[in-house]
PyMOL Python script that loads the backbone (N, CA, C, O; Angstrom):
from pymol import cmd

cmd.read_pdbstr("""\
ATOM      1  N   MET A   1       8.189  35.134 -18.903  1.00  0.00           N
ATOM      2  CA  MET A   1       8.463  34.339 -17.957  1.00  0.00           C
ATOM      3  C   MET A   1       7.053  34.251 -17.391  1.00  0.00           C
ATOM      4  O   MET A   1       6.151  35.034 -17.094  1.00  0.00           O
ATOM      5  N   ALA A   2       7.349  32.498 -17.374  1.00  0.00           N
ATOM      6  CA  ALA A   2       6.173  31.828 -16.842  1.00  0.00           C
ATOM      7  C   ALA A   2       6.664  31.541 -14.860  1.00  0.00           C
ATOM      8  O   ALA A   2       7.665  31.245 -14.209  1.00  0.00           O
ATOM      9  N   ASP A   3       5.327  31.844 -14.636  1.00  0.00           N
ATOM     10  CA  ASP A   3       5.800  31.686 -12.744  1.00  0.00           C
ATOM     11  C   ASP A   3       5.450  30.506 -12.417  1.00  0.00           C
ATOM     12  O   ASP A   3       4.981  29.691 -13.211  1.00  0.00           O
ATOM     13  N   LYS A   4       5.724  30.231 -10.743  1.00  0.00           N
ATOM     14  CA  LYS A   4       5.838  28.946 -10.476  1.00  0.00           C
ATOM     15  C   LYS A   4       3.972  28.318 -10.868  1.00  0.00           C
ATOM     16  O   LYS A   4       3.644  27.446 -11.672  1.00  0.00           O
ATOM     17  N   GLY A   5       2.881  29.344  -9.753  1.00  0.00           N
ATOM     18  CA  GLY A   5       1.965  28.695  -9.875  1.00  0.00           C
ATOM     19  C   GLY A   5       1.551  27.921 -11.420  1.00  0.00           C
ATOM     20  O   GLY A   5       0.828  26.934 -11.552  1.00  0.00           O
ATOM     21  N   SER A   6       2.177  28.620 -12.399  1.00  0.00           N
ATOM     22  CA  SER A   6       1.030  27.834 -13.663  1.00  0.00           C
ATOM     23  C   SER A   6       1.991  26.884 -13.869  1.00  0.00           C
ATOM     24  O   SER A   6       1.833  26.766 -15.084  1.00  0.00           O
ATOM     25  N   SER A   7       3.037  25.969 -13.551  1.00  0.00           N
ATOM     26  CA  SER A   7       3.715  24.851 -13.579  1.00  0.00           C
ATOM     27  C   SER A   7       3.102  23.768 -12.390  1.00  0.00           C
ATOM     28  O   SER A   7       2.888  22.559 -12.302  1.00  0.00           O
ATOM     29  N   ASP A   8       2.982  24.803 -11.667  1.00  0.00           N
ATOM     30  CA  ASP A   8       1.864  23.643 -10.320  1.00  0.00           C
ATOM     31  C   ASP A   8       0.735  22.907 -10.972  1.00  0.00           C
ATOM     32  O   ASP A   8       0.579  21.699 -11.146  1.00  0.00           O
ATOM     33  N   ARG A   9      -0.185  24.168 -11.364  1.00  0.00           N
ATOM     34  CA  ARG A   9      -1.391  23.845 -12.419  1.00  0.00           C
ATOM     35  C   ARG A   9      -1.531  22.789 -12.724  1.00  0.00           C
ATOM     36  O   ARG A   9      -2.458  22.032 -12.435  1.00  0.00           O
ATOM     37  N   GLY A  10      -0.478  22.577 -13.450  1.00  0.00           N
ATOM     38  CA  GLY A  10      -0.623  21.591 -14.487  1.00  0.00           C
ATOM     39  C   GLY A  10       0.007  19.553 -13.876  1.00  0.00           C
ATOM     40  O   GLY A  10      -0.320  18.397 -14.144  1.00  0.00           O
ATOM     41  N   LYS A  11       0.872  20.164 -13.112  1.00  0.00           N
ATOM     42  CA  LYS A  11       0.644  19.066 -12.477  1.00  0.00           C
ATOM     43  C   LYS A  11      -0.299  18.145 -11.218  1.00  0.00           C
ATOM     44  O   LYS A  11      -0.254  17.024 -10.711  1.00  0.00           O
ATOM     45  N   SER A  12      -1.203  19.487 -11.095  1.00  0.00           N
ATOM     46  CA  SER A  12      -2.174  18.893  -9.693  1.00  0.00           C
ATOM     47  C   SER A  12      -3.194  18.242 -11.344  1.00  0.00           C
ATOM     48  O   SER A  12      -3.910  17.357 -10.876  1.00  0.00           O
ATOM     49  N   GLU A  13      -3.410  18.307 -12.462  1.00  0.00           N
ATOM     50  CA  GLU A  13      -4.648  18.010 -13.091  1.00  0.00           C
ATOM     51  C   GLU A  13      -3.624  16.424 -12.918  1.00  0.00           C
ATOM     52  O   GLU A  13      -4.265  15.383 -13.062  1.00  0.00           O
ATOM     53  N   GLU A  14      -2.381  16.320 -12.675  1.00  0.00           N
ATOM     54  CA  GLU A  14      -2.480  14.267 -12.962  1.00  0.00           C
ATOM     55  C   GLU A  14      -2.520  13.922 -12.105  1.00  0.00           C
ATOM     56  O   GLU A  14      -1.634  13.070 -12.037  1.00  0.00           O
ATOM     57  N   VAL A  15      -3.223  14.016 -10.854  1.00  0.00           N
ATOM     58  CA  VAL A  15      -3.442  13.025  -9.616  1.00  0.00           C
ATOM     59  C   VAL A  15      -4.684  12.600  -9.926  1.00  0.00           C
ATOM     60  O   VAL A  15      -5.526  13.405 -10.325  1.00  0.00           O
ATOM     61  N   THR A  16      -4.880  11.649  -9.823  1.00  0.00           N
ATOM     62  CA  THR A  16      -6.204  11.280  -9.321  1.00  0.00           C
ATOM     63  C   THR A  16      -6.937  11.415  -7.699  1.00  0.00           C
ATOM     64  O   THR A  16      -6.484  11.120  -6.593  1.00  0.00           O
ATOM     65  N   SER A  17      -7.935  11.851  -8.019  1.00  0.00           N
ATOM     66  CA  SER A  17      -8.655  12.372  -6.596  1.00  0.00           C
ATOM     67  C   SER A  17      -9.190  10.830  -5.771  1.00  0.00           C
ATOM     68  O   SER A  17     -10.075  10.137  -6.272  1.00  0.00           O
ATOM     69  N   LEU A  18      -8.630  10.526  -4.710  1.00  0.00           N
ATOM     70  CA  LEU A  18      -9.197   9.477  -4.179  1.00  0.00           C
ATOM     71  C   LEU A  18      -9.932  10.108  -2.975  1.00  0.00           C
ATOM     72  O   LEU A  18      -9.718   9.553  -1.898  1.00  0.00           O
ATOM     73  N   GLN A  19     -10.670  11.054  -2.973  1.00  0.00           N
ATOM     74  CA  GLN A  19     -11.792  11.530  -2.186  1.00  0.00           C
ATOM     75  C   GLN A  19     -12.508  10.532  -1.522  1.00  0.00           C
ATOM     76  O   GLN A  19     -12.887   9.880  -2.495  1.00  0.00           O
ATOM     77  N   GLY A  20     -13.020   9.877  -0.404  1.00  0.00           N
ATOM     78  CA  GLY A  20     -14.749   9.037  -0.631  1.00  0.00           C
ATOM     79  C   GLY A  20     -13.759   7.722  -0.822  1.00  0.00           C
ATOM     80  O   GLY A  20     -14.157   6.713  -0.241  1.00  0.00           O
ATOM     81  N   ARG A  21     -12.770   7.629  -1.410  1.00  0.00           N
ATOM     82  CA  ARG A  21     -12.642   5.939  -1.708  1.00  0.00           C
ATOM     83  C   ARG A  21     -11.670   5.712  -0.328  1.00  0.00           C
ATOM     84  O   ARG A  21     -11.095   4.628  -0.418  1.00  0.00           O
ATOM     85  N   LEU A  22     -11.400   6.295   0.671  1.00  0.00           N
ATOM     86  CA  LEU A  22      -9.902   5.728   1.203  1.00  0.00           C
ATOM     87  C   LEU A  22     -11.121   6.265   2.959  1.00  0.00           C
ATOM     88  O   LEU A  22     -10.686   6.244   4.110  1.00  0.00           O
ATOM     89  N   THR A  23     -12.237   6.572   2.646  1.00  0.00           N
ATOM     90  CA  THR A  23     -12.909   6.482   4.389  1.00  0.00           C
ATOM     91  C   THR A  23     -12.885   4.873   4.841  1.00  0.00           C
ATOM     92  O   THR A  23     -12.939   4.748   6.065  1.00  0.00           O
ATOM     93  N   SER A  24     -12.835   3.986   4.316  1.00  0.00           N
ATOM     94  CA  SER A  24     -13.320   2.792   4.489  1.00  0.00           C
ATOM     95  C   SER A  24     -11.880   1.592   4.780  1.00  0.00           C
ATOM     96  O   SER A  24     -11.797   0.528   5.394  1.00  0.00           O
ATOM     97  N   VAL A  25     -10.988   2.351   4.058  1.00  0.00           N
ATOM     98  CA  VAL A  25      -9.777   1.591   4.038  1.00  0.00           C
ATOM     99  C   VAL A  25      -9.308   1.357   5.289  1.00  0.00           C
ATOM    100  O   VAL A  25      -9.425   2.337   6.025  1.00  0.00           O
ATOM    101  N   ARG A  26      -8.724   0.216   5.877  1.00  0.00           N
ATOM    102  CA  ARG A  26      -8.045   0.119   6.983  1.00  0.00           C
ATOM    103  C   ARG A  26      -6.460  -0.102   6.550  1.00  0.00           C
ATOM    104  O   ARG A  26      -6.096  -0.655   5.512  1.00  0.00           O
ATOM    105  N   PHE A  27      -5.642   0.425   7.525  1.00  0.00           N
ATOM    106  CA  PHE A  27      -4.398   0.431   7.244  1.00  0.00           C
ATOM    107  C   PHE A  27      -3.340  -0.239   8.276  1.00  0.00           C
ATOM    108  O   PHE A  27      -2.986   0.429   9.248  1.00  0.00           O
ATOM    109  N   TYR A  28      -2.891  -1.386   8.107  1.00  0.00           N
ATOM    110  CA  TYR A  28      -2.185  -1.561   9.082  1.00  0.00           C
ATOM    111  C   TYR A  28      -0.384  -1.418   8.414  1.00  0.00           C
ATOM    112  O   TYR A  28      -0.078  -1.060   7.277  1.00  0.00           O
ATOM    113  N   THR A  29       0.487  -1.789   9.443  1.00  0.00           N
ATOM    114  CA  THR A  29       1.798  -1.101   9.523  1.00  0.00           C
ATOM    115  C   THR A  29       2.583  -2.532   9.494  1.00  0.00           C
ATOM    116  O   THR A  29       2.134  -3.561  10.000  1.00  0.00           O
ATOM    117  N   VAL A  30       3.491  -2.450   9.001  1.00  0.00           N
ATOM    118  CA  VAL A  30       4.430  -3.500   8.538  1.00  0.00           C
ATOM    119  C   VAL A  30       4.227  -4.800   9.653  1.00  0.00           C
ATOM    120  O   VAL A  30       4.055  -5.911   9.152  1.00  0.00           O
ATOM    121  N   ALA A  31       4.249  -4.661  11.450  1.00  0.00           N
ATOM    122  CA  ALA A  31       4.604  -4.966  11.597  1.00  0.00           C
ATOM    123  C   ALA A  31       3.141  -5.977  12.883  1.00  0.00           C
ATOM    124  O   ALA A  31       3.211  -6.622  13.929  1.00  0.00           O
ATOM    125  N   GLU A  32       1.735  -5.424  11.685  1.00  0.00           N
ATOM    126  CA  GLU A  32       0.961  -5.871  12.443  1.00  0.00           C
ATOM    127  C   GLU A  32       0.740  -6.649  10.894  1.00  0.00           C
ATOM    128  O   GLU A  32      -0.035  -7.603  10.832  1.00  0.00           O
ATOM    129  N   VAL A  33       1.203  -6.350  10.116  1.00  0.00           N
ATOM    130  CA  VAL A  33       0.888  -7.077   8.889  1.00  0.00           C
ATOM    131  C   VAL A  33       1.723  -8.839   9.082  1.00  0.00           C
ATOM    132  O   VAL A  33       1.324 -10.000   8.984  1.00  0.00           O
ATOM    133  N   ALA A  34       3.032  -8.169   9.393  1.00  0.00           N
ATOM    134  CA  ALA A  34       3.796  -9.653  10.184  1.00  0.00           C
ATOM    135  C   ALA A  34       3.357 -10.225  11.292  1.00  0.00           C
ATOM    136  O   ALA A  34       3.751 -11.348  11.605  1.00  0.00           O
ATOM    137  N   SER A  35       2.543  -9.581  11.988  1.00  0.00           N
ATOM    138  CA  SER A  35       1.883 -10.890  13.579  1.00  0.00           C
ATOM    139  C   SER A  35       0.922 -11.437  12.276  1.00  0.00           C
ATOM    140  O   SER A  35       1.244 -12.502  11.751  1.00  0.00           O
ATOM    141  N   VAL A  36       0.003 -10.857  11.880  1.00  0.00           N
ATOM    142  CA  VAL A  36      -1.608 -11.804  11.365  1.00  0.00           C
ATOM    143  C   VAL A  36      -0.571 -12.677  10.156  1.00  0.00           C
ATOM    144  O   VAL A  36      -0.970 -13.824   9.957  1.00  0.00           O
ATOM    145  N   MET A  37       0.227 -12.419   9.642  1.00  0.00           N
ATOM    146  CA  MET A  37       0.644 -13.985   9.033  1.00  0.00           C
ATOM    147  C   MET A  37       1.929 -14.177   9.659  1.00  0.00           C
ATOM    148  O   MET A  37       2.672 -14.444   8.715  1.00  0.00           O
ATOM    149  N   ARG A  38       2.618 -14.193  10.736  1.00  0.00           N
ATOM    150  CA  ARG A  38       2.989 -14.887  11.376  1.00  0.00           C
ATOM    151  C   ARG A  38       4.934 -15.235  10.572  1.00  0.00           C
ATOM    152  O   ARG A  38       5.680 -16.213  10.615  1.00  0.00           O
ATOM    153  N   VAL A  39       5.049 -13.839   9.935  1.00  0.00           N
ATOM    154  CA  VAL A  39       6.412 -13.586   9.892  1.00  0.00           C
ATOM    155  C   VAL A  39       7.382 -12.846  10.018  1.00  0.00           C
ATOM    156  O   VAL A  39       6.930 -11.716  10.197  1.00  0.00           O
ATOM    157  N   SER A  40       8.631 -12.825  10.030  1.00  0.00           N
ATOM    158  CA  SER A  40       8.880 -11.496  10.020  1.00  0.00           C
ATOM    159  C   SER A  40       8.910 -10.306   9.175  1.00  0.00           C
ATOM    160  O   SER A  40       9.006 -10.304   7.948  1.00  0.00           O
ATOM    161  N   LYS A  41       8.819  -9.291   9.949  1.00  0.00           N
ATOM    162  CA  LYS A  41       8.895  -7.519   9.302  1.00  0.00           C
ATOM    163  C   LYS A  41       9.643  -7.734   8.124  1.00  0.00           C
ATOM    164  O   LYS A  41       9.277  -7.051   7.168  1.00  0.00           O
ATOM    165  N   MET A  42      10.740  -8.618   7.906  1.00  0.00           N
ATOM    166  CA  MET A  42      12.033  -8.528   6.813  1.00  0.00           C
ATOM    167  C   MET A  42      11.058  -8.865   5.754  1.00  0.00           C
ATOM    168  O   MET A  42      10.891  -8.245   4.704  1.00  0.00           O
ATOM    169  N   SER A  43      10.344 -10.076   6.215  1.00  0.00           N
ATOM    170  CA  SER A  43       9.991 -10.761   5.014  1.00  0.00           C
ATOM    171  C   SER A  43       8.437 -10.239   4.872  1.00  0.00           C
ATOM    172  O   SER A  43       7.706 -10.861   4.102  1.00  0.00           O
ATOM    173  N   VAL A  44       7.948  -9.186   5.549  1.00  0.00           N
ATOM    174  CA  VAL A  44       6.730  -8.347   4.726  1.00  0.00           C
ATOM    175  C   VAL A  44       7.709  -6.838   3.957  1.00  0.00           C
ATOM    176  O   VAL A  44       7.398  -6.098   3.023  1.00  0.00           O
ATOM    177  N   TYR A  45       8.744  -6.860   4.704  1.00  0.00           N
ATOM    178  CA  TYR A  45       9.248  -6.386   3.608  1.00  0.00           C
ATOM    179  C   TYR A  45       9.748  -6.263   2.191  1.00  0.00           C
ATOM    180  O   TYR A  45       9.728  -5.326   1.393  1.00  0.00           O
ATOM    181  N   ARG A  46      10.188  -7.458   2.125  1.00  0.00           N
ATOM    182  CA  ARG A  46      10.588  -8.316   0.996  1.00  0.00           C
ATOM    183  C   ARG A  46       9.342  -8.226   0.402  1.00  0.00           C
ATOM    184  O   ARG A  46       9.240  -7.450  -0.548  1.00  0.00           O
ATOM    185  N   LEU A  47       8.400  -8.838   0.749  1.00  0.00           N
ATOM    186  CA  LEU A  47       7.030  -8.563  -0.125  1.00  0.00           C
ATOM    187  C   LEU A  47       6.469  -7.622  -0.568  1.00  0.00           C
ATOM    188  O   LEU A  47       5.706  -7.573  -1.533  1.00  0.00           O
ATOM    189  N   ILE A  48       6.952  -6.492   0.385  1.00  0.00           N
ATOM    190  CA  ILE A  48       5.951  -5.138  -0.280  1.00  0.00           C
ATOM    191  C   ILE A  48       7.313  -4.869  -1.666  1.00  0.00           C
ATOM    192  O   ILE A  48       6.970  -4.865  -2.848  1.00  0.00           O
ATOM    193  N   HIS A  49       8.274  -4.737  -1.397  1.00  0.00           N
ATOM    194  CA  HIS A  49       9.520  -4.365  -2.458  1.00  0.00           C
ATOM    195  C   HIS A  49       9.637  -5.199  -3.779  1.00  0.00           C
ATOM    196  O   HIS A  49      10.133  -4.765  -4.819  1.00  0.00           O
ATOM    197  N   SER A  50       9.174  -6.311  -3.623  1.00  0.00           N
ATOM    198  CA  SER A  50       9.099  -7.457  -4.363  1.00  0.00           C
ATOM    199  C   SER A  50       7.574  -6.833  -5.273  1.00  0.00           C
ATOM    200  O   SER A  50       7.430  -7.095  -6.468  1.00  0.00           O
ATOM    201  N   GLY A  51       6.709  -6.141  -4.618  1.00  0.00           N
ATOM    202  CA  GLY A  51       5.486  -6.036  -5.841  1.00  0.00           C
ATOM    203  C   GLY A  51       4.554  -7.277  -5.219  1.00  0.00           C
ATOM    204  O   GLY A  51       3.366  -7.197  -5.530  1.00  0.00           O
ATOM    205  N   GLU A  52       4.783  -7.964  -4.713  1.00  0.00           N
ATOM    206  CA  GLU A  52       4.002  -8.954  -4.170  1.00  0.00           C
ATOM    207  C   GLU A  52       2.614  -8.407  -3.202  1.00  0.00           C
ATOM    208  O   GLU A  52       1.403  -8.537  -3.386  1.00  0.00           O
ATOM    209  N   LEU A  53       3.416  -7.744  -2.101  1.00  0.00           N
ATOM    210  CA  LEU A  53       2.447  -7.666  -1.486  1.00  0.00           C
ATOM    211  C   LEU A  53       1.874  -5.869  -1.676  1.00  0.00           C
ATOM    212  O   LEU A  53       2.670  -4.958  -1.446  1.00  0.00           O
ATOM    213  N   GLU A  54       0.731  -5.646  -2.022  1.00  0.00           N
ATOM    214  CA  GLU A  54       0.582  -3.770  -2.248  1.00  0.00           C
ATOM    215  C   GLU A  54       0.497  -2.738  -0.962  1.00  0.00           C
ATOM    216  O   GLU A  54      -0.264  -2.831   0.001  1.00  0.00           O
ATOM    217  N   ALA A  55       1.626  -1.593  -1.254  1.00  0.00           N
ATOM    218  CA  ALA A  55       1.459  -0.609   0.089  1.00  0.00           C
ATOM    219  C   ALA A  55       1.651   0.466  -0.347  1.00  0.00           C
ATOM    220  O   ALA A  55       2.056   0.762  -1.471  1.00  0.00           O
ATOM    221  N   VAL A  56       1.304   1.301   0.725  1.00  0.00           N
ATOM    222  CA  VAL A  56       1.402   2.422   0.061  1.00  0.00           C
ATOM    223  C   VAL A  56       2.738   3.261   1.403  1.00  0.00           C
ATOM    224  O   VAL A  56       2.996   3.059   2.589  1.00  0.00           O
ATOM    225  N   ARG A  57       3.334   4.358   0.161  1.00  0.00           N
ATOM    226  CA  ARG A  57       4.686   4.758   1.396  1.00  0.00           C
ATOM    227  C   ARG A  57       4.276   5.873   1.553  1.00  0.00           C
ATOM    228  O   ARG A  57       3.998   6.591   0.592  1.00  0.00           O
ATOM    229  N   PHE A  58       4.104   6.397   3.263  1.00  0.00           N
ATOM    230  CA  PHE A  58       4.094   7.561   4.211  1.00  0.00           C
ATOM    231  C   PHE A  58       5.520   7.886   4.831  1.00  0.00           C
ATOM    232  O   PHE A  58       6.009   7.412   5.856  1.00  0.00           O
ATOM    233  N   GLY A  59       6.255   9.141   3.645  1.00  0.00           N
ATOM    234  CA  GLY A  59       7.870   9.535   3.825  1.00  0.00           C
ATOM    235  C   GLY A  59       8.077   8.327   4.355  1.00  0.00           C
ATOM    236  O   GLY A  59       7.234   7.501   4.004  1.00  0.00           O
ATOM    237  N   ARG A  60       9.244   7.778   5.376  1.00  0.00           N
ATOM    238  CA  ARG A  60      10.400   6.314   5.230  1.00  0.00           C
ATOM    239  C   ARG A  60       9.105   4.970   5.991  1.00  0.00           C
ATOM    240  O   ARG A  60       9.491   3.851   6.327  1.00  0.00           O
ATOM    241  N   SER A  61       7.456   5.479   6.138  1.00  0.00           N
ATOM    242  CA  SER A  61       6.951   4.300   6.369  1.00  0.00           C
ATOM    243  C   SER A  61       6.114   3.646   5.786  1.00  0.00           C
ATOM    244  O   SER A  61       5.484   4.415   5.060  1.00  0.00           O
ATOM    245  N   PHE A  62       5.664   2.388   5.678  1.00  0.00           N
ATOM    246  CA  PHE A  62       4.693   1.798   4.624  1.00  0.00           C
ATOM    247  C   PHE A  62       3.557   1.345   5.478  1.00  0.00           C
ATOM    248  O   PHE A  62       3.604   1.036   6.669  1.00  0.00           O
ATOM    249  N   ARG A  63       2.060   1.362   4.311  1.00  0.00           N
ATOM    250  CA  ARG A  63       1.079   0.736   5.236  1.00  0.00           C
ATOM    251  C   ARG A  63       0.464  -0.064   3.844  1.00  0.00           C
ATOM    252  O   ARG A  63       0.505   0.038   2.618  1.00  0.00           O
ATOM    253  N   VAL A  64      -0.204  -1.032   5.033  1.00  0.00           N
ATOM    254  CA  VAL A  64      -0.864  -2.094   4.018  1.00  0.00           C
ATOM    255  C   VAL A  64      -1.728  -2.312   4.123  1.00  0.00           C
ATOM    256  O   VAL A  64      -2.072  -2.924   5.134  1.00  0.00           O
ATOM    257  N   PRO A  65      -2.799  -1.890   2.977  1.00  0.00           N
ATOM    258  CA  PRO A  65      -4.111  -1.728   3.136  1.00  0.00           C
ATOM    259  C   PRO A  65      -4.654  -3.252   3.316  1.00  0.00           C
ATOM    260  O   PRO A  65      -4.268  -4.238   2.687  1.00  0.00           O
ATOM    261  N   GLU A  66      -5.683  -3.195   4.367  1.00  0.00           N
ATOM    262  CA  GLU A  66      -6.496  -4.678   4.829  1.00  0.00           C
ATOM    263  C   GLU A  66      -7.024  -5.373   3.589  1.00  0.00           C
ATOM    264  O   GLU A  66      -6.912  -6.599   3.600  1.00  0.00           O
ATOM    265  N   SER A  67      -7.540  -4.857   2.597  1.00  0.00           N
ATOM    266  CA  SER A  67      -7.410  -5.226   1.224  1.00  0.00           C
ATOM    267  C   SER A  67      -6.570  -6.303   0.810  1.00  0.00           C
ATOM    268  O   SER A  67      -6.962  -7.470   0.789  1.00  0.00           O
ATOM    269  N   ALA A  68      -5.542  -5.975   0.513  1.00  0.00           N
ATOM    270  CA  ALA A  68      -4.329  -6.438  -0.208  1.00  0.00           C
ATOM    271  C   ALA A  68      -3.461  -7.994   0.708  1.00  0.00           C
ATOM    272  O   ALA A  68      -2.757  -8.913   0.288  1.00  0.00           O
ATOM    273  N   VAL A  69      -4.050  -7.573   2.249  1.00  0.00           N
ATOM    274  CA  VAL A  69      -3.407  -8.728   3.516  1.00  0.00           C
ATOM    275  C   VAL A  69      -4.406  -9.711   2.749  1.00  0.00           C
ATOM    276  O   VAL A  69      -4.143 -10.643   1.989  1.00  0.00           O
ATOM    277  N   LYS A  70      -5.505  -9.266   3.139  1.00  0.00           N
ATOM    278  CA  LYS A  70      -6.358 -10.531   2.299  1.00  0.00           C
ATOM    279  C   LYS A  70      -6.259 -10.982   1.342  1.00  0.00           C
ATOM    280  O   LYS A  70      -6.153 -12.205   1.436  1.00  0.00           O
ATOM    281  N   ALA A  71      -6.224 -10.472  -0.029  1.00  0.00           N
ATOM    282  CA  ALA A  71      -5.845 -10.940  -0.793  1.00  0.00           C
ATOM    283  C   ALA A  71      -4.614 -11.172  -1.548  1.00  0.00           C
ATOM    284  O   ALA A  71      -4.598 -11.529  -2.726  1.00  0.00           O
ATOM    285  N   PHE A  72      -3.652 -10.970  -0.870  1.00  0.00           N
ATOM    286  CA  PHE A  72      -2.022 -12.141  -0.627  1.00  0.00           C
ATOM    287  C   PHE A  72      -2.486 -13.118   0.058  1.00  0.00           C
ATOM    288  O   PHE A  72      -2.440 -14.179  -0.566  1.00  0.00           O
ATOM    289  N   LEU A  73      -2.921 -13.190   1.103  1.00  0.00           N
ATOM    290  CA  LEU A  73      -3.424 -14.592   2.222  1.00  0.00           C
ATOM    291  C   LEU A  73      -4.398 -15.969   1.086  1.00  0.00           C
ATOM    292  O   LEU A  73      -4.288 -17.186   1.238  1.00  0.00           O
ATOM    293  N   ASN A  74      -5.313 -15.233  -0.017  1.00  0.00           N
ATOM    294  CA  ASN A  74      -6.110 -15.603  -0.776  1.00  0.00           C
ATOM    295  C   ASN A  74      -5.981 -16.077  -1.503  1.00  0.00           C
ATOM    296  O   ASN A  74      -6.701 -16.996  -1.893  1.00  0.00           O
ATOM    297  N   ASP A  75      -4.231 -15.339  -2.421  1.00  0.00           N
ATOM    298  CA  ASP A  75      -3.781 -16.397  -3.699  1.00  0.00           C
ATOM    299  C   ASP A  75      -3.416 -16.909  -3.348  1.00  0.00           C
ATOM    300  O   ASP A  75      -3.484 -18.036  -3.838  1.00  0.00           O
ATOM    301  N   ALA A  76      -2.297 -16.656  -1.636  1.00  0.00           N
ATOM    302  CA  ALA A  76      -1.460 -18.191  -1.050  1.00  0.00           C
ATOM    303  C   ALA A  76      -1.716 -19.233  -0.868  1.00  0.00           C
ATOM    304  O   ALA A  76      -0.959 -20.202  -0.925  1.00  0.00           O
ATOM    305  N   TYR A  77      -3.711 -19.192  -0.420  1.00  0.00           N
ATOM    306  CA  TYR A  77      -3.735 -20.385   0.050  1.00  0.00           C
ATOM    307  C   TYR A  77      -3.731 -21.475  -0.879  1.00  0.00           C
ATOM    308  O   TYR A  77      -3.689 -21.023  -2.023  1.00  0.00           O
ATOM    309  N   PHE A  78      -3.760 -22.854  -0.853  1.00  0.00           N
ATOM    310  CA  PHE A  78      -3.689 -23.505  -1.222  1.00  0.00           C
ATOM    311  C   PHE A  78      -4.429 -25.188  -0.777  1.00  0.00           C
ATOM    312  O   PHE A  78      -4.603 -25.316   0.435  1.00  0.00           O
ATOM    313  N   GLU A  79      -4.762 -26.159  -1.470  1.00  0.00           N
ATOM    314  CA  GLU A  79      -5.503 -26.989  -0.961  1.00  0.00           C
ATOM    315  C   GLU A  79      -4.641 -28.644  -0.861  1.00  0.00           C
ATOM    316  O   GLU A  79      -4.484 -29.078  -2.001  1.00  0.00           O
ATOM    317  N   THR A  80      -4.328 -29.180  -0.253  1.00  0.00           N
ATOM    318  CA  THR A  80      -3.602 -30.053  -0.473  1.00  0.00           C
ATOM    319  C   THR A  80      -4.286 -31.898  -0.625  1.00  0.00           C
ATOM    320  O   THR A  80      -4.882 -32.329   0.362  1.00  0.00           O
ATOM    321  N   GLY A  81      -4.211 -32.357  -1.241  1.00  0.00           N
ATOM    322  CA  GLY A  81      -4.724 -33.711  -1.057  1.00  0.00           C
ATOM    323  C   GLY A  81      -6.095 -34.095  -1.930  1.00  0.00           C
ATOM    324  O   GLY A  81      -6.594 -35.215  -1.834  1.00  0.00           O
TER     325      GLY A  81
END
""", "prot")
cmd.dss("prot")
cmd.show_as("cartoon", "prot")
cmd.util.cbc("prot")
cmd.orient("prot")
């Protein structure tokens, strides 16, 4: 009979290490993103759930990387005339 530890070891190998990559990442709350974009929090939630805005889920909360906000705004920008 296999013990629980052996099954957990297989799962840990699937996880990609983020060590060192998150030290310089700044995360925004949904409220902060809404304030920067001058939209409602519900609009930000819609963008997250539709996949248009990258976000990380922590429990029941979302955090949006600063780079995702900048990328979204750059992609949404267009010149007229």
